[in-house]
Structure formats: structure tokens, C-alpha cells
C-alpha positions as CSV (number, residue, x, y, z in Angstrom):
1,M,-14.8,-26.9,-16.6
2,V,-12.7,-29.8,-17.9
3,G,-9.0,-29.3,-17.6
4,I,-9.1,-26.1,-15.5
5,R,-7.5,-26.5,-12.1
6,R,-6.8,-23.0,-10.9
7,A,-8.2,-19.5,-11.4
8,Y,-5.9,-16.4,-11.3
9,G,-6.6,-12.7,-11.2
10,L,-4.5,-10.0,-12.8
11,G,-4.8,-6.2,-12.1
12,I,-2.5,-3.6,-13.5
13,S,-2.4,0.0,-12.3
14,S,-6.1,1.0,-11.6
15,T,-7.2,-2.6,-11.9
16,G,-4.5,-3.5,-9.4
17,M,-6.0,-1.0,-7.0
18,Y,-9.4,-2.7,-7.7
19,L,-7.9,-6.1,-6.7
20,R,-6.7,-4.7,-3.4
21,D,-10.3,-3.5,-2.8
22,W,-11.6,-6.9,-4.0
23,L,-9.5,-8.7,-1.4
24,Y,-10.3,-6.3,1.4
25,L,-14.0,-6.3,0.8
26,G,-14.1,-10.1,0.9
27,F,-15.1,-10.8,-2.8
28,N,-12.5,-13.6,-3.0
29,E,-15.1,-15.7,-1.2
30,D,-18.1,-16.9,-3.2
31,E,-21.6,-17.6,-1.9
32,A,-20.6,-21.2,-1.1
33,H,-17.6,-19.9,0.9
34,R,-15.1,-21.1,-1.7
35,R,-12.0,-19.3,-2.8
36,V,-12.6,-17.5,-6.1
37,F,-9.0,-16.8,-7.2
38,D,-6.3,-19.2,-6.1
39,A,-3.7,-16.5,-6.8
40,V,-3.6,-12.9,-7.9
41,R,-1.0,-10.7,-9.6
42,I,-1.4,-7.1,-8.4
43,H,0.8,-4.8,-10.5
44,I,1.8,-1.2,-9.9
45,P,-0.9,0.1,-7.5
46,G,1.4,1.2,-4.6
47,T,-0.9,1.2,-1.6
48,H,-3.8,2.8,-3.5
49,R,-7.2,1.2,-3.6
50,L,-9.7,2.0,-6.3
51,F,-12.7,2.8,-4.0
52,A,-15.4,1.9,-6.6
53,N,-17.7,1.2,-3.7
54,V,-18.4,5.0,-3.3
55,E,-21.5,6.9,-4.3
56,F,-20.8,8.7,-7.6
57,A,-17.3,7.1,-7.7
58,D,-15.0,8.1,-10.5
59,P,-12.4,5.3,-10.6
60,N,-10.7,6.8,-13.7
61,I,-9.1,9.5,-11.5
62,Y,-6.5,8.7,-8.8
63,S,-4.3,10.5,-6.4
64,R,-0.8,11.7,-7.5
65,Q,1.3,14.6,-6.2
66,D,0.9,16.8,-9.2
67,R,-2.9,16.3,-9.5
68,T,-5.9,15.4,-7.3
69,S,-3.7,14.4,-4.4
70,D,-6.7,14.1,-2.1
71,F,-9.0,12.2,-4.5
72,T,-10.7,9.0,-3.4
73,S,-8.7,6.4,-5.5
74,Q,-6.1,6.8,-2.9
75,S,-4.1,5.2,-0.1
76,Y,-6.6,4.9,2.8
77,P,-6.2,2.6,5.8
78,P,-5.8,-0.3,5.9
79,L,-2.7,0.0,3.8
80,T,-0.9,-3.3,4.5
81,Y,-1.8,-6.8,3.6
82,A,-1.1,-8.0,7.1
83,V,-3.5,-7.1,9.9
84,T,-1.7,-4.4,11.9
85,T,-2.5,-1.4,14.1
86,D,-2.2,1.8,12.2
87,P,-0.3,4.2,14.6
88,V,-1.7,7.3,12.9
89,T,-5.4,6.4,13.2
90,G,-5.3,3.7,15.9
91,V,-7.4,1.4,13.6
92,R,-6.4,-2.3,13.5
93,D,-7.2,-3.8,10.1
94,G,-5.6,-5.4,7.0
95,I,-6.3,-6.2,3.4
96,L,-5.9,-9.9,4.0
97,K,-8.0,-11.1,7.0
98,R,-9.8,-14.1,5.7
99,P,-7.2,-17.0,5.8
100,A,-9.7,-19.6,4.5
101,T,-10.3,-17.7,1.2
102,D,-7.4,-15.3,0.8
103,P,-5.3,-16.1,-2.3
104,L,-1.6,-16.2,-2.9
105,V,-0.5,-12.7,-3.8
106,F,2.3,-11.4,-6.0
107,H,2.4,-7.6,-5.6
108,V,4.8,-5.7,-8.0
109,D,5.6,-2.0,-7.9
110,T,8.0,0.2,-9.9
111,S,10.0,3.0,-8.4
112,N,7.4,5.4,-9.5
113,E,4.8,4.0,-7.1
114,F,7.0,5.0,-4.2
115,W,7.0,8.6,-5.4
116,Q,3.4,8.8,-6.5
117,M,1.4,6.0,-4.8
118,K,2.9,5.7,-1.3
119,A,4.2,2.2,-2.0
120,S,6.6,2.3,1.0
121,L,3.5,1.9,3.3
122,N,3.2,-1.7,2.1
123,V,6.2,-2.5,4.4
124,H,6.2,0.2,7.1
125,D,3.6,2.0,9.2
126,G,2.8,5.7,9.3
127,H,5.7,6.3,11.7
128,G,8.3,4.5,9.6
129,D,8.4,1.2,11.6
130,P,8.5,-2.1,9.7
131,V,5.4,-4.2,9.4
132,P,5.2,-7.9,8.5
133,I,4.6,-9.4,5.1
134,P,2.1,-12.3,5.3
135,D,3.4,-15.8,4.3
136,N,1.0,-15.9,1.3
137,V,2.3,-12.6,-0.1
138,R,5.4,-11.7,-2.1
139,L,6.4,-8.1,-2.8
140,Y,8.7,-7.1,-5.6
141,L,10.1,-3.7,-6.8
142,L,11.1,-3.2,-10.4
143,A,14.1,-1.0,-9.5
144,S,14.3,2.4,-11.2
145,H,11.4,1.7,-13.6
146,P,8.6,4.2,-14.4
147,H,4.9,3.3,-14.1
148,G,4.8,1.8,-17.6
149,G,6.7,1.5,-20.8
150,A,8.0,-0.7,-23.6
151,A,11.2,-2.7,-24.2
152,G,14.5,-1.2,-25.1
153,V,17.8,-2.7,-23.9
154,G,20.6,-0.3,-25.0
155,A,18.1,2.3,-26.2
156,M,18.8,6.0,-25.9
157,P,15.4,7.9,-25.5
158,A,15.0,11.5,-26.4
159,D,11.3,12.3,-25.5
160,R,10.5,14.8,-22.7
161,G,6.7,15.5,-23.1
162,A,5.7,17.9,-20.4
163,C,8.6,16.9,-18.2
164,E,11.9,18.6,-17.5
165,Y,14.0,15.6,-18.3
166,V,14.1,12.9,-21.0
167,T,11.7,10.2,-20.0
168,N,12.5,6.5,-19.6
169,T,9.2,5.1,-20.6
170,Y,11.0,2.7,-22.9
171,R,11.8,0.6,-19.8
172,S,9.7,-2.5,-19.9
173,A,8.3,-4.6,-17.1
174,A,7.0,-7.3,-19.5
175,P,9.9,-9.8,-19.3
176,A,9.8,-9.8,-15.5
177,M,6.0,-10.0,-15.5
178,R,6.1,-13.1,-17.6
179,A,8.6,-14.8,-15.4
180,L,6.7,-13.9,-12.3
181,L,3.5,-15.3,-13.8
182,V,5.2,-18.6,-14.3
183,A,6.5,-18.5,-10.8
184,L,3.1,-17.7,-9.4
185,D,1.5,-20.5,-11.3
186,A,4.1,-23.0,-10.0
187,W,3.5,-21.8,-6.4
188,A,-0.3,-22.0,-6.7
189,D,-0.5,-25.2,-8.7
190,R,2.4,-27.3,-7.5
191,G,3.6,-25.6,-4.2
192,V,6.9,-24.6,-5.7
193,E,8.4,-21.8,-3.5
194,P,8.5,-18.6,-5.5
195,P,11.4,-16.1,-5.6
196,P,11.7,-14.3,-2.3
197,S,10.3,-10.8,-1.9
198,S,12.6,-8.2,-3.3
199,Y,11.4,-4.9,-2.0
200,P,12.9,-1.9,-0.1
201,D,13.1,-2.2,3.7
202,V,13.7,0.4,6.3
203,R,15.7,-2.1,8.3
204,R,18.2,-2.6,5.5
205,G,18.6,1.1,4.7
206,T,17.0,0.8,1.3
207,L,14.1,3.1,2.2
208,A,14.6,6.7,3.4
209,S,13.1,10.2,3.3
210,V,13.3,12.3,0.1
211,D,15.9,14.6,1.8
212,E,18.1,11.6,2.8
213,V,18.0,10.1,-0.7
214,A,18.7,13.6,-2.3
215,R,22.0,13.8,-0.3
216,T,23.4,10.5,-1.8
217,F,22.0,10.8,-5.4
218,P,24.9,11.4,-7.8
219,A,25.6,15.1,-8.8
220,I,24.7,14.7,-12.4
221,P,25.3,17.9,-14.3
222,G,22.1,19.9,-14.9
223,V,19.9,17.6,-12.8
224,G,17.7,18.7,-9.9
225,F,16.4,16.1,-7.4
226,P,12.7,16.2,-6.4
227,T,11.9,18.1,-3.2
228,R,8.5,16.4,-2.6
229,V,6.7,13.1,-2.7
230,N,3.0,12.4,-2.9
231,G,2.4,12.4,0.8
232,L,-0.5,11.0,2.8
233,D,-2.7,12.6,5.5
234,V,-5.7,11.1,7.2
235,L,-8.5,12.2,5.0
236,G,-11.9,12.8,6.4
237,F,-14.8,12.5,3.8
238,G,-17.5,12.7,6.4
239,P,-19.3,10.3,8.8
240,T,-20.8,8.1,6.1
241,F,-17.4,7.3,4.5
242,G,-14.9,4.7,5.8
243,P,-12.4,2.0,4.8
244,Q,-15.1,0.1,2.8
245,G,-16.2,3.2,0.9
246,G,-19.6,4.8,1.3
247,R,-21.0,8.3,0.7
248,Q,-18.7,11.4,0.8
249,T,-20.3,14.3,2.5
250,V,-17.2,16.4,3.1
251,L,-15.4,17.6,-0.1
252,P,-12.7,18.5,-0.2
253,P,-11.8,16.3,2.7
254,T,-10.5,17.4,6.0
255,R,-6.9,16.6,6.8
256,G,-5.7,14.9,10.0
257,G,-2.4,13.3,11.0
258,S,0.3,12.7,8.4
259,Y,2.0,9.4,7.4
260,Q,5.7,9.1,6.8
261,V,6.2,8.2,3.2
262,L,9.7,6.9,2.1
263,V,11.4,6.3,-1.2
264,P,14.1,3.9,-2.4
265,T,17.7,4.7,-1.6
266,T,20.1,4.7,-4.6
267,D,23.6,3.6,-5.6
268,R,26.4,5.7,-7.1
269,D,24.7,5.6,-10.5
270,G,21.4,6.8,-9.0
271,H,19.6,3.4,-9.4
272,D,17.5,1.9,-6.7
273,I,19.5,-0.4,-4.5
274,A,16.7,-2.8,-3.6
275,G,14.4,-4.7,-5.9
276,I,14.6,-6.6,-9.1
277,H,17.3,-5.2,-11.4
278,T,16.0,-6.0,-14.9
279,V,18.7,-6.5,-17.5
280,D,18.5,-2.9,-18.8
281,I,19.0,-1.6,-15.2
282,A,21.7,-4.2,-14.3
283,V,23.6,-3.2,-17.5
284,P,22.7,0.5,-17.9
285,V,23.5,3.0,-20.6
286,G,22.4,5.8,-18.3
287,T,20.8,6.6,-15.0
288,N,17.1,5.7,-14.8
289,T,14.8,7.0,-12.1
290,G,11.1,6.4,-11.2
291,W,10.6,10.2,-11.0
292,N,10.6,13.2,-13.3
293,L,9.8,16.8,-12.8
294,H,7.4,19.1,-14.6
295,A,9.1,21.5,-17.0
296,A,9.8,25.0,-15.8
297,G,6.7,27.0,-15.0
298,P,4.1,27.3,-12.3
299,R,4.4,23.5,-11.6
300,G,8.1,23.4,-12.1
301,R,9.1,21.4,-9.0
302,D,6.1,19.1,-9.0
303,L,6.5,15.4,-10.0
304,C,5.7,14.9,-13.6
305,S,2.9,12.4,-13.8
306,L,3.8,8.7,-13.8
307,T,7.0,9.1,-15.8
308,G,10.6,8.5,-14.9
309,S,13.8,10.1,-16.1
310,F,16.8,9.0,-18.2
311,F,20.3,10.6,-17.9
312,P,22.7,9.1,-20.4
313,F,26.3,8.2,-19.5
314,A,29.1,9.9,-21.3
315,R,30.8,7.7,-23.9
316,T,34.4,8.3,-22.6
317,R,36.2,9.2,-19.4
318,A,37.5,12.4,-20.9
319,E,34.0,13.5,-21.9
320,R,32.5,12.8,-18.4
321,E,35.4,14.5,-16.7
322,A,35.1,17.6,-18.9
323,N,31.4,17.8,-17.9
324,G,32.0,17.1,-14.2
325,D,30.0,13.9,-14.3
326,P,30.8,11.5,-11.4
327,R,29.3,8.4,-13.1
328,L,31.6,6.0,-15.1
329,S,31.4,6.4,-18.8
330,L,30.3,3.6,-21.2
331,E,33.9,2.8,-22.2
332,E,34.9,2.6,-18.5
333,R,32.1,0.1,-17.9
334,Y,32.1,-2.0,-21.0
335,R,35.2,-1.1,-23.0
336,D,33.5,-1.7,-26.4
337,H,30.3,-3.0,-28.0
338,A,31.3,-6.6,-27.5
339,G,31.9,-5.9,-23.8
340,F,28.4,-4.4,-23.5
341,V,26.8,-7.5,-25.1
342,A,28.8,-9.8,-22.9
343,A,27.5,-7.9,-19.8
344,V,23.9,-8.1,-21.0
345,R,24.4,-11.9,-21.5
346,R,25.7,-12.4,-18.0
347,A,22.9,-10.3,-16.4
348,A,20.3,-12.2,-18.5
349,D,21.7,-15.6,-17.4
350,E,21.7,-14.5,-13.8
351,S,18.1,-13.4,-14.0
352,V,17.1,-16.7,-15.5
353,D,18.9,-18.5,-12.7
354,R,16.9,-16.5,-10.2
355,R,13.6,-17.2,-12.1
356,L,13.1,-13.6,-12.8
357,L,13.5,-13.9,-16.6
358,L,12.4,-16.7,-19.0
359,P,15.1,-18.2,-21.2
360,E,13.3,-17.1,-24.4
361,D,13.1,-13.5,-23.2
362,A,16.8,-13.7,-22.3
363,E,17.6,-14.6,-25.9
364,V,15.6,-11.6,-27.1
365,L,17.4,-9.2,-24.8
366,V,20.8,-10.4,-25.8
367,R,19.8,-10.0,-29.5
368,M,18.6,-6.4,-28.8
369,A,22.0,-5.7,-27.2
370,E,23.8,-7.1,-30.2
371,E,21.7,-4.9,-32.6
372,S,22.1,-1.8,-30.5
373,D,24.4,1.2,-31.2
374,V,26.1,1.1,-27.8
375,L,29.8,1.8,-28.3
376,R,29.7,1.1,-32.0
């Protein structure tokens, strides 16, 4: 094909799970032993794999805490890109084990995947000990984002759906995704070193148990913190099923040993400390989380699907103090609308300098801030 030098793969959510399977099963090597994709962008799968290589597979359904937690599209060893020994099962394996044909990998998760798709197991083993990240892999967290959404710097959402709290599905990963695609292309095509991994790490105190994070999350009036995460046990689907798939003869599966699943630690606003802070998280108008809870009822403390939450800041100091809100108000942060726009411009410029935002997208975000109603 004239003019084509590189081939890249992109998988988002379930197709990201598929790409993890693709790499693990060796499909990135063709019949002539050549590399198929030079690089892949794997977006928001956590540590799930799709498991399409299963008799009567239904890859439309996946494991989450509030539904089908033991379904096959699931986190199943091996969980890490590096070849490691899983202390829970004793199995030594890894997703990337074919150096001659393994591609460069950008793996991106949001905060939601740590709650619903066991993303922490990308960087630690089942006992909570850190595991290495291969040299050809970069891991990124979009801090405090839900699983998906649309753009909205300065927006104040109001939708709840089936959830207890207002959702933050207006948070958009698109600008960061575009910048990372440019960086991945430069790495694969010209050898330009990409932005370093930006992902929570147990050694830096940016991953902890749900109980530990609950103790440091700000005491926002009327807000309850989750008490559970989508955990992981060793699932036994019978003797004809294994890491590569197969036939399930035991349903529901038996449960064996448990993995330690951790979530990102948060700052005084309740935002994830680690990861890429997109402009709308770096210059917030409220607290954004990667989790939400089901509205009151029989599932009242379960996680609410793949959505996050939004808890707006008070406008003034007097308003927040009257409500007992420990978070700084909008006026305390930005003083006025012009101060908010200036903060957005600074954050956008910093993101461009770090190659996490394209200049044309920075201009759009600043314009959105200018047109917003924040502190009008």
C-alpha cells in the first residue's frame, strides 16, 4: 500500500478488552511471523478481557459490581502486561510475552475502571505488591473521569438517571485521546519518547483500599462514599476453561482465593491525586468522581453502572460555611469569571506543554470557559 508506513489498533471499552485478548492470544503476529499492529491504543478496559474465544460467548455482557460480577468478560489471569507470577493462583504469565511481535501500547483508564473493572491490578498483584510496567507500555489514568461522556468545561450537570447523585458524564476524554494518539504515532513512527506513564501507584500512596480512601474523602454535605468495589475472586468455570478461553462447564463459577483491588486516593476536593488532570479537573467547578451509587432501594449502596458523580462547589464562602462544606467556593478559587477563564488558560497551556492536549483543543476549551456562566 503506497504511502502507508504503520498500522495502529484502537479499542474502546469492550473493544479495548478485545485488544487485550488479541495481544495475549498472539494475534499480533501474522502467518509470516510479522508484527500486525505497530502500536495499539487500548482505552478504558481496566484489566478486563473480552473472552470471545469461549463457546457460546456473549461479549456484549461484562462484569461490574452491580450486575453480572462473575460473568466471563472479566478480569482473569494473566492481568498484567508484564510476565509475572500471580501470587493468588501461582500461575506465571503475562499479556505481552512475544517481544518480536508485541506492539507499543498506550493503555488509558478512567477512575471508573478502578471501581468497576479492577484497573489497579494493572500495576500491582493480587496481594497489593507492585508489578513492573514493560518498556513498550505506557499507562495513563484520566483522573476523576467516568467511563464515558462528552465535553463541558465549566458545565453544571443536573441529570441523575438511576443514580443517587448527579452524574458527570459530560466529562470528556476526547481532547486527551487526540493528544495521546499524536504522541503514540510519534513514538511508533519516529521514536519520539512519549509522555511518561501517569497512573496510580501503591508505592506513592496513590492507590489504597476503599476504606482508606473513604477516610480522607471530603465530608461533602449529603454525600455517602461507596462501601464496596467490584472485587475479584479466582473463578472456576470447569476443567475445559482457562486463560485462553474454552468451554464453560461450571456455571455459575466456583470461587477461590480473592485479589486485593485498590482505588485511587483523593485530594481535599475529592479528585484523584494521580493521573492526567484534564483541564476540567484541573480547574473544577465541583468535585468529580469515577463512582456513583444506585438511588435508594434494594440496590441502594451498589455502584451505579459506569457513571461518575458531580458535587458542585458553593459560589461563595458564606454559602459553603452555612452548609458545612469544607471545599473552597468558586469565588475563593477564582474570584470572578475572568479569574476562572485565566485559570483554564493556564491549565490548558500546561497540558499542551506536557503533550497531553493539542493546541487547537486548548483554544476550544478556553473559548468554552469564556462562554460559560461560571461566576457571571
